[in-house]
N, C-alpha and C positions, 0 to 999 in steps of 0.2 A: 349602521354600523357606528357612524362618529357618534350620533346620542346613546347607544349602547357602551360604547367608547369610553366616553366622558363618565358617564354616570357610573361606571363602575372604579372608573379613577377617583372619584370621591371631592370632587374639586370641592376647593371651600374659599376663604378671604384670600383674594392677590395683591392685598395692601402694601404687601411687602415686595421688593426684589427678590429675595430669598425663594417667596411663595411662588413668583412667577420660575424663576428657572425653574424651582422642583416640578410645575405645572406642565412648561414645555420637554422636562424629562420623561416625566409620565406619558405626555406624547409621543415621543421618540419609544419607549419601552410598549408601549400598547399596540397588539397586536392587530384589535378592533378599531383604532382611532388610523392605524397604517392603512389599513386596508378599505377604510371608506375614505379617505383621500385620495387612493390608487383608484377606486371608483367614481372618486368627482372628477378627476383628472380625464379616467376613458370617458365620463359622460360629457368630458368638453373637446374632446377629441372629434366625437360621435356628432357633437354640436354644428362645429366646423364642416365636415363630411355635409350634413344637412343643406345648412346655408349653401354648400356647393353646388347642391343639387336643384334647390326649389328655390320661390322669392320667398323674401322676410317676409311679407305681409302674408303667407300660406303657414310656413312654419313658425310663425313667433305666438301665435293663439294655442298652438299646441303646448307649446310651456306650461299655459293653465293646467293640463292634465299633471303636473308634478304636483301642485295643491291637491286634487284628492287622490292622487294615489300616496301622498305623505297621510294624509286623513287616515286612507285606509289602512294602512302598513301600522299609523302611530294606534288605532283600536287595535288589531288584531295582533301583531308582534312586541307592540310596547304594550301592551295593557292600559293604553290612556282613555279615560273618558272622555267620551265624543257625544255632546249635546244637538239637540237635532237641528237646532238655528245653522250650526255648522254642515251636517247632511245635505242639507235645504242649499247651502252654498254652492257645496260639493254639485249640487244636483245642477245649479243654474251657473255657475261655470264648465260643467261637460255640457248643457244646451247652448251653449253660446261659441263655445270651441266646433262645436256639428252644427252650427248656421254658420259659421265665417268661414270653416273650411268647404262650403257648398257653394259661399258666394263666389 
């Protein structure tokens, strides 16, 4: 949501103070960016709940799945070009998380 919102804002050069002010004004006015920031806060709260329930050494590797999720969402929601090397990397991350979760 953050990416979509920022793309819709059409961010340009932020070299001047007025441009930076316009950027932050656009963020405040963008429902998509605000929703993305809200989801970010919710994910941080969920992460704290997870940390209170399991060992960090078990939970932390699962953050690797966020890279895989972002890759999939980028491909199918944002219609970005994802090359085969990135898919291989996502597979390696997934395999690594599976191995770590079993140990």
